[in-house]
N, C-alpha and C positions, 0 to 999 in steps of 0.2 A: 504494500500500500504506500506508494511513493508520492502520488499526486495528492495535494490537499483538497479534500472534498468539502463543498459548501452545502450547508443544510438550511432548509426552510422549515420553521417550526410553527405549527398552528396550535395555539392555546398555551396559556401559562398558568394553569390551575395547579392543584397539588402535585400531580405527576409531572406536569411540564416544568414546574420549579425544581423538582427533584432531579429531573433529567438535566436541566440547565446547570444546576449546581455541581452535579457529578462530572459533567463534561468540562466545566471550568476548572474543577479541582484536578482533573486528569492531566491538564496541560498538554493535551494531545496535539502534536504538530500537524496531524493529518486530517483533523475534523474541525470545522469552524461554522458556527451559526451566523448566517448572513442576515437573515430577516426573521422576525417573529410577528405573526399576525394575531392580534388580540381583538376582543370584543369591546372592552371598556378602556378607551384611551385616557380617561381622567383619573384612573386609579393610580395611587402613589406606588412607585416601584423603585427598586434599588439599581436596576439595570439601565445602562445608557439609553436614553430615549430615542436616539437616532436609528436604533435597530428595530423599532416598532412600526407597525403599519396596521391599518384596519381594512386593507384592500387585498383580497385573496390573490388577485393576479400579480401582485408584487412578488409573490413566490412562484405561482404557477407559470408565469410568462418569463421569468428570469432565466435566461439560458445558462447562467453561471451556477445556478442551484442544482446540485446533483441528486440529493435525496430529500424527500418530503417526510417530515415527522408530524403526524396528525394526533393531537392529544386534546381534542375538544369533547364536550359532553353532549352534543347534539348529533344523534345518529344519522339523521337525514342529510344534514350539512356535511358530516364526515364522509358519507358515501359519495357525495358529489365531489368533494375534494379528492378522494381516492380515484374516482373515475377520470377526472380531468388530469390528475397526475400521471396515471397510466397512459392516457392518450398522448401525453407529451413525453412518454418513455422515461418518466422519473420514478424510480423505486420508492416504495412507501413503507414506513414503519408506523403502526397504529396500535393503540391499546383499547379501542372502542369495542367492547365485547358485544353490545347490543347491535351495532351496525354489522359486525362480522357475523354474528349468529344468524341474523335475519337474512343475510345476503351472501353467505359464504359460497354457495354453488356458483352464483354469478361472478363473484370475485375470483374463484378458481379459473373460470373460463376466460375472464378478462386478462389474467396473468398470461395465459397461453396466447391469447389473441395479440397482445402487445409485446410479448416476450419480455415482460418487466415484472420483477417480483414484488410481493407484499409480505412482510414479516410482522408477527403480532404475538410474540411470546408474552408480552405484558398484559394481554387480555385475559389470561387464564392463570389463576393460582399465584398471582404476585411474583415472588422471587423464585418459585419452583420452575425449572425448565421442562415443563411437562410436554409441550408441543415438540420441542427439539428432541426429547427422548422418544416420543412416539414416532417421529419422522426418521430418526437415525437408529437408536438403540433397539427399538422394537419393530423396525421396518420389515424384517423377515421372520418375526415370531408371530405365530397365530395367537393373538390375544383372545382370551376367553371372557374376561370381564375386568372392570376397574370400578372403584368406588372411593369416595373420600369427602373431606371437608373442603369445599371449594370457595367458601365465603368467610373471610376473616372477621367481618363485623358481627355476624350471627354467632360465630364461635366464641367471640369475646363476650357477647351478651349471655350465652348459655353457660360459659365458665363462671361468670359472676353470679348467675341465678342458682346454679347447682352447687358450686364449691363454696361460695360466700353467702348464699341464702339471700341475695338481693332480690328485690321485686323486678319484674320485667321492665317497668317504667324507669326504675332507678338504674338498672344495668344499661338500658338503651341511652339514657341521658349521659351516663359516663362515657359510653362509646362515642357519642356525638361530641362530647367535650374534648376527647382525645383525638378526634378526627378520623376515627375508624368507621363511623356511620354518618350519613348525610343528615341534614336538617329534616328532609323528608326521607325516612328510612324504608319506604315501601319496597323498593327494588330488592333490598337485602332481606328484610324480615318476612316477606311473603314468598321468597324463593326465586324471584325472577332472575336475579344476578347469577345465582348458581345454575339456573336453567340455561342461560346464555352460554356459560362456560362449558356446561355439559354438552350442548349441541356442537360447539366447536371441537371439543375433545373427541366426540364420537366420529366426526369426519376424519380425524387423523388416526384414530385407533382402529376403525373398522372400514374406512373408505366409503361411507355413505353419508349423504347430506340429509339433515333433518331440520325442519323449522322449529324453533323453540316453542312455538304455540302448540306443537304436537306432542310435547313432553309435559306430563303432569308435574306441576310444582306445588308443593304444600309447604307453607312457611312455618315459622316458630311463634307467630303472633297469637295463636290460640292455645298454646301450651299452658297448662294450669299447674298449680302447686300439687294437685292430685297426681298428675303425670310424673312429676319429679319424684314424689314419694314412692310411687309405684316402681319407677325405674330403680331406685335404691333398693327396694325390697327384692327386686329381681337380680341384684348384683350388677347393675348396669348404670351407665350415664346416658345422656341424650345428646346427640349431635345432628346437625342438619347435613344429611348425606346426599350427595349426587352419585348415582350409580348407573352403570350400563352393562349389559351382558349380551353376548352373541350366541344364539342357539340356531344351528344350521345356517341358513342364509338370512335369518332375521335378527335384528338388533332391537333390544328393549331398553328403556331408560326411565328414570323417575328421580325427582328431588323431594325429599320428605324428612321430617324428624324421625330419628331411628334410635332404638334401644341398642347401645353398644356395650357388650360385656367389658368389665373393667380389665380383663386380661388381654383384650384386643388392643393393639398398639395405637389405634385411632383414638381410644379413650384418653390417652395421655397427651393429645394435641390440644393445647390450651390457648386461651386468649385470642390474639389476632393471627395466630399461625394456621396454616393450611397443611393438610397431609392427605395422601392418597395411596392406596394399595392397588397393584395390578397383578393379574394372574395370566401368565403366558404358557403356551404348550411347552416351550423350551426353557424359559427362564423361571417358571414357577411363580411363587409369591414374592413380590418386591415392594418396597415402600419408599416414597419420596416425601420429604417435609421441608417447610420453610415458611417465612413470613408471607402472609397473604394480603396484607393491607399496609398502607403507608406510602408516603411520598418517595422516600429514598429507595426502598426495596423494589418498587415497580419502576422508578426512574432508572435504576441500574439495569434492569432487564431491557428497557427501551434502548439504553446506550449500547448494550451488548448486541441488540438487533442491528443498530446502525453500523457498528463495527463489523458485524457479520456480512451485511450488504456490501460494505467497502471491500471485503475480502472475496466477494463473488458468491456468497452462499445464497441459496434459495431453497424453499421447501420442495422436495421431490415428489411429494404425495404418492408414495410407493403403493399404497393400498387403494388408490382411487384410479380406476381404469374405465375405459369406454364401455367395456362389456361387463362391468361389475354387476353381479346379480344380488348383492347384499342390499337389503332395504330395511328401513325403520318400521317397526310395527307399533301402532299406538296402543293397542289393548293387550293385556296379559293378566295373569293371576299373580298376586303378591300376598305374602303372609303379614298380617297386621293385627294390632290391637286398636279397637275403636273405644274411646272413653267418652263418658257423659255424666253429668251430675244428676240427670233425670233418667229414670228407668223407662224402658219401653220405646225409646225413640229410634232404636235400631232393632231390626228383627233378625232372627236366625236365617230367614229366607233371603236376606240381603247378601249372605255369604254363599260362595260357590261350595265351600267346604268349611263348616263351622267346627271348631276344635275345642271350644270351652269358654268359660266366662269367669269373672272375678268381681266380687263386690266387697267394698270395705272403705272405711274412713270417708264416707260421703260420696263415693264415685262408683260408677259401673264400668267394667271393662269386658269387651267381647273380643275373642280372638278367632282368627280363621283366615282362609284363603278367599280373597275377594278380587273382583275385576277392577282394573284401573278405570274402566268406564263408569262403574258404580261410584268409585271414589270421586270421580270428576263431578258427579251429580251433587256431592256434598261439599264441594270446595268453598262455597260461600256461607255454609251454616256455622253459626257462632256457638251452637250448643254441643258441638262435637270436636274432638281432636283425634288425630291419627298418628300412631307410632308404628313404624315398620319394625319387625323383629330383626335383631342384629345379625342373625344367620340367614336372613331372607335372600332368596334368589327368585328369578322369574320362572313362571311356568306358562307354556303356551296355552292360550285361552281356548277352552272347549266348553260351550254352554252346558250347564248342569241339567240333569234330568230332575223333574219335579220331586221334591221331598227326599232326595238322596243326600244324606249328611253323615259325616263322621262325628260321633259324640264322644270320642275318646278324650 
């Protein structure tokens, strides 16, 4: 990398500032930010003002700018920046998980059309190089499944609620104060953020594209003190888990609060850290951990992507082929506990296979195999909460015959 590469940066929020700070500290002789496009020119900043602009074409049409770094929070605008950059043959680094998850198949083909790469390690699991590992280390391993904690904000909240007995509101407020959660935490606590990351990871793990809207996402906002007590009685903690599994040529996925046995290594992932386990036919069980939230951890991954582009790296997408027969399946059976403080709101017939129930300390729990389609019907109900079992896997959905249940 002998030529000095000039960068155009869109956005100077938390991740953008972390990226700028780390690049400045690196004193890299080969990378230089020429222009930063911002939304609010009146905001007080410590960076020399001559580098700022509010006009996107100051980056897009500048022939001297070699790489575009997109770090804004508007998915629609981010997609337009990405498209115009590729049309001009400018490689892109982005961390916009929503934009990527909703448009990844199109972005895959745009990279081929313009022979110009896009890297986005910072969009999934913060500082953990999960996409790079899926693209390189696991490129020729037949992955069976992966699952993990993909959202540092909710993991921080759950750590405080379970380990320190804080209220949900108190834990959320502390996460917001520390910058781990946004002022509007909806994307985190309702599971949308983890769902975006899961959709991106599925594409690299199994070679199929899935819209995040086709993945069921259940958040942590309806968990109760009853759920936490029940988890402890079962020798478990609760984590918001994103998981995917390949069965034959079908891929299944879900995001939901999950009972994790204390001996499971994911149980020890605390606060804003992320962690995931992968099972491959050749590699067996492996685990990756790292910080999943914060300006500097994510900014460092963005800087790493920029350096990788400068060295000629691009995602080879080894599992995505023109004749790929692998497809995402929206429905499946999953093993869950459904809890409610009111009896009778859930019927045994709601389950494809009912395996038992529990009542104690003011709450009712029913356990069994249930269809994702049925869970989707309950997504907005405030009187129910859902906990996946920690050893849960997917079963291909086959509609039950009337009144056939296991009461063991």
